[in-house]
C-alpha positions in Angstrom: 24.9 23.1 -11.3 22.6 21.9 -13.9 23.1 25.4 -15.8 26.5 24.8 -16.4 26.1 21.4 -18.4 26.2 23.3 -21.7 29.4 24.4 -20.8 30.8 21.0 -19.6 29.2 19.3 -23.1 30.7 21.9 -25.5 34.5 21.8 -23.7 34.2 17.8 -23.7 33.5 18.2 -27.9 35.9 20.8 -28.5 39.0 19.7 -26.5 38.2 16.0 -27.6 38.0 17.0 -31.2 41.2 19.0 -30.9 43.2 16.2 -29.4 41.4 13.7 -32.1 42.4 15.8 -35.3 45.6 16.2 -33.7 46.6 12.9 -33.6 45.3 12.4 -37.4 47.4 15.2 -38.1 50.4 13.1 -37.1 49.5 10.2 -39.3 48.6 12.7 -42.3 49.2 11.0 -45.9 50.3 14.7 -47.2 51.1 18.2 -46.4 47.8 19.4 -47.4 45.7 16.9 -45.0 48.0 18.0 -42.4 47.0 21.5 -42.5 43.4 20.6 -42.8 43.7 18.9 -39.5 45.9 21.5 -37.9 43.5 24.0 -38.8 40.8 21.9 -37.1 42.8 22.0 -34.1 42.8 25.7 -34.4 39.6 26.4 -34.8 38.6 23.7 -31.9 41.3 25.5 -29.9 39.6 28.9 -30.0 36.0 27.5 -29.2 37.7 26.1 -26.2 39.4 29.2 -25.1 35.9 31.0 -25.7 34.3 28.5 -23.6 37.0 28.9 -20.8 36.8 32.9 -21.0 32.8 32.5 -20.6 33.7 30.5 -17.5 35.6 33.0 -15.8 33.2 35.9 -16.9 30.5 33.9 -14.8 33.3 32.8 -12.3 32.6 29.4 -12.2 35.1 27.3 -10.3 38.4 28.1 -8.4 40.0 31.2 -9.9 43.0 29.6 -10.0 42.3 26.6 -12.0 40.1 29.4 -14.3 43.3 31.2 -14.7 45.1 27.9 -15.8 43.1 26.6 -18.0 42.6 29.7 -20.1 46.5 30.2 -20.2 46.8 26.6 -21.3 44.2 27.0 -24.1 45.8 29.9 -25.0 49.4 28.5 -25.5 47.3 25.9 -27.7 45.9 28.3 -29.9 49.2 29.9 -30.1 50.9 26.4 -31.0 48.3 25.7 -33.6 48.4 29.0 -35.2 52.2 29.0 -35.4 52.3 25.3 -37.0 49.3 26.2 -39.5 51.3 29.2 -40.4 54.4 27.5 -41.2 52.7 24.8 -43.1 50.8 27.4 -45.2 53.9 29.3 -45.9 55.9 25.9 -46.9 52.9 24.9 -49.1 52.9 28.2 -50.9 56.8 28.0 -51.7 56.7 24.4 -52.9 53.6 25.4 -55.2 55.6 28.1 -57.3 
């Protein structure tokens, strides 16, 4: 449906940004650059999760697929948050 195009557009932006920034993080030249890229991944995963929750609320698509996608985006959010937390803690320790 045309009215759901905004969801498709936003998901395509946030999901591809998450993937692209993760790839860039893998080639980072410093811990600071790595943390920055992972921070972007975390923000984009939060946006993606938010959009999926909107899709759930509006009951767009199959329930089983909605549930799977929300869980998957939640996992990615927790993974990126954990990585960023570890990198940030290590940076604080190495700066002292």
